[in-house]
N, C-alpha and C positions, 0 to 999 in steps of 0.2 A: 468510368466509372465516375459518382463522382468524390473529390475530396478537399479535405481544409491544406491548405500548401504554402509553405514560409516561402515568398517572394524573398524579403531578404534579408538579416537578420537589424530587429528589429522591434518596435510597439503589439498591441492586439492590430493592431493596425495589415501587421505587415501579412494575416492570414487571409485569406482570395481562395473558393471557393470553384476548380477547375477544372476535369473534367481528364483521367487520362487512363492508361493502356487495361483492360481485366485484366488480374492476375492471373496466370497459370498455373497449377499444382504440378509436383512431378516427384518418381520417383515416394515417401511414405507422406508424402506432404496431402494436406487437403485444403480444401480453399474456401472460403464460412463471408456467407453474404451478413455482410454486419447488421447489427440491432438495433446493436442501441455502442456507444461507448466513453471508459470515463475520461475527466482533464486531471493534470498529477502535475507536480507542481517544475517537475523533470521537460516537458510541455515549453510547458514558460520557460523555462533552461535555454532550450535548445531554439526555440522563437529567438532570443533573442541572440545564439552564438555562443553559451557560454559552455552546453551542453553536448556537443555534435552526438547526432545516432553509431549506432555500433556498423562495423560493417554485415553488410547484407541489410542491414534496411535505407529503406528509402529516405535519401535525406531534409529532404524537402517534405517530406510528409509524419507530420505527427503525429501521439497518439500509443499508450500501452498495455490500455487494455479492453475491453472489445466481448460485445458478446451474440450471438445468432447462432447463425442454421445451415448447414454443411451443404453445400450443394455443388460439387464437385469436388472426385477424391485422385489420384495418382496411380497407377499402377503397382504401388506395392504400398497400396495405404487397405489393409484387416481391424482396426480398433473401431471407424469410426463408414459411418452408411449417408447419403446425400440424407439429410430430414434430418439429422439428429443433430438436437439445440445442447453447442456448445460458448462458452469462456471461456480466458486463456489471455496469458498476456504475451505481445512481442517487445521485442527491440526497436519496438516505432513502426506508427502503417496508419492508425489502430481509425482517427479522422476521416476515413473510408466506407465508401460500400460496399468490396471484400477485402480479406486480409487470407496469404495463405502460410501457415505454421505447420508443424512436425504434428501431426495426428495422435504423438504423443502425449508431445504437449497444451493438447485441450483439455480439459475437463466439463465435465458431464451437468449442466444448466439441472437446480437439482428440482426435484419433480412438483409443483403448485407456485413456485415460483416463475413472473415471468418472464419475457428475455433483458426490461431496460431495468427491473431490479440486481440483473446478474449482472449487466454489463459493472455496481461499483460494490463486488464481491471483492476480483482480485486483483487489484493491487494490494488494495488495503489488507487484508487476511490473509493473502502469501505470504505479506512481508513481514510482521506479525507473528503469524506461526513458525516464522522460518528466525527470527530473530527472537525468540523467546522460550523454542520451547525444543528447535534445533542448534540453535548459540552459545542461548545463556543456556540450556539444559534444565529450565523452571520443570520445576516438580511438584505434587499436586500436597494443600496445604501446605504450599512459603508463597512470601510474599512479593511479591514483582511493582516495580518502582511503573510507569511510564511519562515519561516528559517528550512533550502537552500529546495532553487526553484530550482535548479538542479537537484537534487535527482526523482527518479519516483516518491512520493508519493506526493514531494513538486511542480514536475508537473503537476503533475491529480487535485489538488488541487489549485491553480494559474487558470487552464480554468475553472472549476466547482466555484471559484469566478466568473468573469463575466462572463460566462455562466445567473447563475442565481442571477443574478442584484444586487451584489457588484463588491467592486475593489480590484484590488489582487497591493499589495508591495512585490516582493524575493526580497533575499535574498543568496548574494555566493562571496567565496573568490577569484569568477576570472565577471570579466566584460567581455570578452568575449561570455565565460555557460550563463553571464542575458541577454546578446544581442537575446540569438537564445529566447526565451521567450517571447517577444515582438508581436514576432505571433503567440504564443497564448492567447492572449490580454490582458500582464502585465500593469499598467500603469507606478508604478514608480521600479527603482530599485536599491537595497544599497551591496554599495561591501563591502565585512567584512573585511577589511583592517586596520581596529585602529582609524585609520584619525578623522572620523565622527563618531558618531556615529547615533548606528540605527533613536535614537527617530528623533534629526534633520529630517535626513529625511523622516518617516515619521509623519513628524509635518508641512512640505511645504509641501509634496505633495498631503493633504487631506485640506489642507486650515485651518490649525490650528490646527481638529480635534480628533485625530489620531487613533489610532485602534479601530477597537471593538475588535478584536480575534487575536491575533499570536498564531499560528503551528506551535511550535517547537521543531522539531527534531533532532537534532544538543547537545543541555544543555550547559553545560563547564560553563564559568571564565564567559561568562557575560552577564550567568542568570537573575541576577538582574537587572545589568543597560538596558535589554532587556522590563525588567516592562516598566520602562520609558517611550515608544513607545506606550502605552495603555491607551486609554482612562481611564476616570472613570467608575467606576465599567465594564471595561476593563475583558475580558479572556485570560489567556493562558494557552493551550490545549497543556500538558506534552503527545509527542507521541511515543520522538526517544531521548539514550545517541551519539550516533557518538561522543562527546565532551567524555570528566572528566564527575565521575557519579557527583562530587558535585559543592556544590555552594552556595553562602553565601545568604542574603532579607532582605532587609531594612520594619521589619516589618508593621515600620509606618504610611512608605509611602503605604504598601498594607493595614492597616489598617482603613486611610484619605482616601485614592482613590478611596478604596471599590469595593479593586481590587478582581480578582477568577484566583485559578490554579486548574485544572484538572488532572491530570495522564490519561490514556489508553492501553490498549492492543487490539488488536484484535484475537487472539491467545487459550487463556486462559474465554476462555464463557460458561455461560449455554448453552445447547441448545437451551431454548427457546429464551435467546439473540437474537443470529447465525440465526436463525428464523425468526426471527422478521427483521432485519439489510438488510436479504434476500430476506426476498415478499419489502421493501418498497423499497431499489436500486433497485428492477425492476420495479412498480410501474413505481418511480418517473424521473426514469433515464434509460431509458430502449428509450424511441421516439430521447435524449438526442442523443444518441450513433445513431439514424435512419434517422437521419440526419445530420451526421455530427458536430450537433454542439460541443459532445464533440470528443477528442480520444486518443488511443495514442501514445505515440511515444516509437518506437522498432527502437533499438541496433541492438544486434546481434541474429542472430538465428541460433543453431550449432545442431550435435543430440545426442539424448542421451545418451549416448562414451563419451561426451565431454563434461557433467558437468563440471572437473574440470580444462579445460579451458576456461569459466562460470567463475566459483571462484575466480579464481583468478585475472580475469578480474575484478570484483565486487569492490575485493582487493585491490586493487592500479590505484581503480579512476577512470579507465579507459573507459568510455559507456557515452554516454547522449543517455539513454533512459535505457528500457526494455532492460533487453538480458533472449531472451528465452530457451528454452529444447524443437527442438521437439521431438516427443516423437512419432510417429505414424509413418510409414515407408511408401515412394511414398508421 
């Protein structure tokens, strides 16, 4: 099979198109002929040698999400059959013509959605769904802050919040980029320019309530100040660290207002957890994609051989929406 491999840690130029043996499914695994694969910041970190692949994943082939067609199944597979259209997450290896994955980790591609579009769904929407509703406990009628809302996970989160009956407040350093989120249902925006505290924006938008959940995709020096945007017994869910990894906290504020901080990653999890998340996602959210209530936002699609160009685009923040590799020819 053709695959993009990492020659050595470094810049986008170390990504090379190479030939690798076709993987074979065993047990309850299925082999998926990949149609398209999503680009994620974890891929850039892996390419630079800063985020090693988990055990069992090929460290030389990046890629965390895919969409394609099952073309072979293991002897104990029962859920999927050849010809099924599926999408999902993997620990690595999605920049390739084939991936092998446990059948129960796969998610059926929504009716009416093409496979290229489907490749933009798994990482952003599964991460946002888990963070907001499973870890954060967001409920109908609650207010939620998404920081930063113009990221891939952020745009998915805004849609999920509104679609499931809560209210979204998004943040960004760009007022222009925030404006584009209004069509996704965002109720209020906050420009992070140091002029207005996030807590003031949230209190004004929510009628003084504060946010039940703050989805933190940035981290950094404003971490403690942003806790002020939470209501009493609110939850901050830490998913990303685009800014500095260190922050100071006012533990007294956390204690007196009974705040919670939860941290999560999607890549390194036990198989049982991955299966649970996939099955719940398919059961609860696929109908919302089939009615176009939820829809991924796509920026650019390029052929597999141009993976380095998409890495450069992501590193330079020159995108608004998903960057995708077209793996299948034609």
